[in-house]
Structures are given as structure tokens and as C-alpha cells.
N, C-alpha and C positions, 0 to 999 in steps of 0.2 A: 476181734480176737488178737491178743497180744502176739508180738513176734516171738519166734522160738529159734534157738540155736541148738542143732542136733548133730552129734558127731558119731561116726562109725569107726571102731578100732579093732585091732587084732593082729596076730602075727602074720607074716607073709604066707599066703596059701590058705588062709582061714576062710576065704570065700566071701568076705564082707562086701567087696566091690560089686559083685554080681547081685547083691541084695539091695543096693542103694537105689537103683532105678525103680524097683518096685515100691520102695518106701516113698520116694519122691512122687510117684504116680498116685499113691494112696493119699498123700497130703494134698496134692493138687486137686484130687477128686472132691475134696472138702471145700474147694473154692479159695485155697490159699496160694499166694504167689511164692515160689520157692527159688532160691539161688543155690545151685549145686556147685560144689567146689572141692578142692583137695589140698593136702599138704604132704611134703613141701610143694609149694607151687601156688596156684590160684591167681597170680598176677603175672604180667610179663617178666618182671624182675624175679619173682618167686620161682618161675619156671626155669630161668637161667641158673638160679641157685640150686634148684632141684637137680639139674644135670651135674653140677659140680659135686654136690653131696653124694649122689648115687654112684658116681663113677670115678672120682678122684680120691686118692689116699690122703689122709690128713690126720692131724692130732685130734684126740678126743674132744678137747675143749673148743678147738676150731669148729669141729662138726656141730657141737651144741650151739655155739654162737651163730653159725650160719642158719641153723634151724630156726632159732628165735628171730634172726634178722628177717628171714623170709616170712615168718609169722607176723612180725610187726607191720610189714608192708601189706600183708594179706588182710590184717585187721583194719588198717587205715583205708585201704583202697576198696575192699569188697565187703567184709563181714560187718563192720560197724555201720557203714552207710545203708546196707540192706536192712539191718535190724532197725535202724532209726526210721526207715521208710515203711516199717510195718511188715516187711517180708520175713519169711522164714529162711534160715540158712542151714543146709545139710552139707557137712564136710566129711570127706574121706580122710580121716586123721586130724588130730589137733595136739594139744600139749600132753595129753595122756600118752601119746606115742613117743614123745621125747623122754618122758619119765621111763617108759618101758624099755626103749632101745638104748638111750644114752646112759641113764642111771642103772637100769636093771641089766641090760646086755653088755654095755661097755664099762660100767663102773664109775661113771661120773659122780663126783661128790654131790650128795643130795642137797647140801646147803647151797651149792652153786646153782643147781637146778632151781631151787626155791627162789633164789634171788632173781634169776632171769624171769621166772614166771611172774613174780611180783612186779618186776619192772615193766614187762611187756604188756601184760593184761591184768592189772591189779584188781579191777572191779568186774571182770567178765570171766565167767565159766560157762560151758555149755549147759543148757537147760536139761538136756538128756544125752547120755552117752550109752551106746550099745557096744559091748566088747564081745567079739566073736571068738570064743575059746575053743582051741583045738590042740590035740596032741601034736607036738612038733614033727614027729615021724610021719604022721598022716599028711600034715601040711607040706612036708618035703616031697612026698610022693605026688601030691597034686601039682606042685610047682614043676617037678620033673616031667610031668605029662603034658605041660603046655607047649613045650618046644621052644619057648622064648629064651633068649640069652639072659642069664641072671645078672642083676646088678650086684654091687659089692656087699649089700646087706643080705641079699638072697644067697650069696655064696658062703655065708657064715656056717659054722658047724652046728650040730644038734644041741650042744650044751649052751650055745649062745641063745638059741630060740627058747630053750627051757628057762633060762634066766629072764628073757623078755616076757614069756608067758606068766611066770611067777610075779613079775613086777606089775603086769596088768592086773592080776588078781589081787595084789596088795592094794593097788590104787582103787579097785572096785570096792574092796572091803572098807577102805577109809572114806569112801564117798558113796555109800550104799543108796542113798536117796536119789542121787544123780545118775549113777552108773548101774546098768543092767547087763548081766552076763548071759549070752546066748550060746547054747551048745551047738557049735559049728560042725559037729560030727554027724548031725542028723541030715536027712535028705533035704534038698533045696525047698521043696514045697512045705515041709514041716517048719523049716527055718523062716520062710516067708510068712507063714501064719503066725509064728511066735513074734516076729518083728512087728507085724500089723497089730497084734494084741497089745504089745508094749506101747506102741505109738498111740493107739486109741485110748488106752487107760491113762497114759501119762501126759498127753498133750491135748486131748479133746474132751476132757471132763472137768 
């Protein structure tokens, strides 16, 4: 069975992270070796850049460049070697997140985003992306209930997350064959069943 690169996306509070473990378990139950990772991060350098991006104020273009710098390292050190070895990679966020947050949320020029995407991974896109779609007001309520200290993205206002959500949906519409939208407003068991169905239909047939 060929290697697969699967990504999970969505606004903060959409609940995607809690579904990743179940998805990985499902894939592994089919005898597949999985590398589970995240962005920004995934490597020692990437995790250091993650801390900077999530907690230090910076210019919009600096933020985008750091995201893609962490991604280039992530690809070189973990994603590409795993795929070359026949393993599957499941990542909590990838380039769709940069489009949603930096282009959609912050207003980064789309041509600059496209140039960075083309430079950093010109021949690689995920085989399957699941976007967990949720009303930003509901997402904010979920985040508030965690009791965790918010990072600088999570502290953004509702209109920011509305722009991020809309950008995700534009990205999904532009790549409908690759991107599947999951209604993250459903209960966790319903979502888990939908994710399993998407994985089985798109990766195991």
C-alpha cells in the first residue's frame, strides 16, 4: 500500500486534535505504520520556532516566513523520509493552515503565500485533508472552557476567526478532491464516525 500524507485542519477550538488519535488508531489497525506530527513544530528546531510564533509579536511577513521555515525543516527531517520509507504521515496542520491564518486571518498577500508554497514544497500536497468546520463563537466557548492560557492566535477576536474559517472553506472549494469538510459542531462520536468513513473511502479503496 502506497504511503499517504493526511492532514487535519480547522480553527482553534474546532476539536480536530481530539480526533487525530482515533484516526491514527484506525489506520494502524489496518497494518499501516504511521508517523504522527504537528505544525508548527514536528522537529526540535520546529518546536523552538513554534514557541516564538505562538508567543512573540512580529510582523505579518515574518510570521509567514517562520511558518514556512519550520515547515521546510519538518518536510526534510520527518515528512519526506517517512513517506519515502512507505509510512503514512498524519499531521495536525500543514500549509492550508498558513493560507487560512496568515492569508485569510492576517491579510498576507496571496501571491507571496503562493511563492512560499511553491518554493518549500512544489511537488508535495497532502493526499487527504480534513477541515473541521465550526462557528467561531462555539469554538471560543470551547477554548474558554479548557482553562488553558491562550496563545496569541487564540487571543484574537471573533472577526479574525471568521476570516480564518472563510479562508479554510475557500481552500476546500478550490481543492475539493483533496479536502473534505467535517461538521465539527456534531458530537464527538458522530465526528469520529464521519472521519473514519472519509479515511476508509479515500485511503483504503
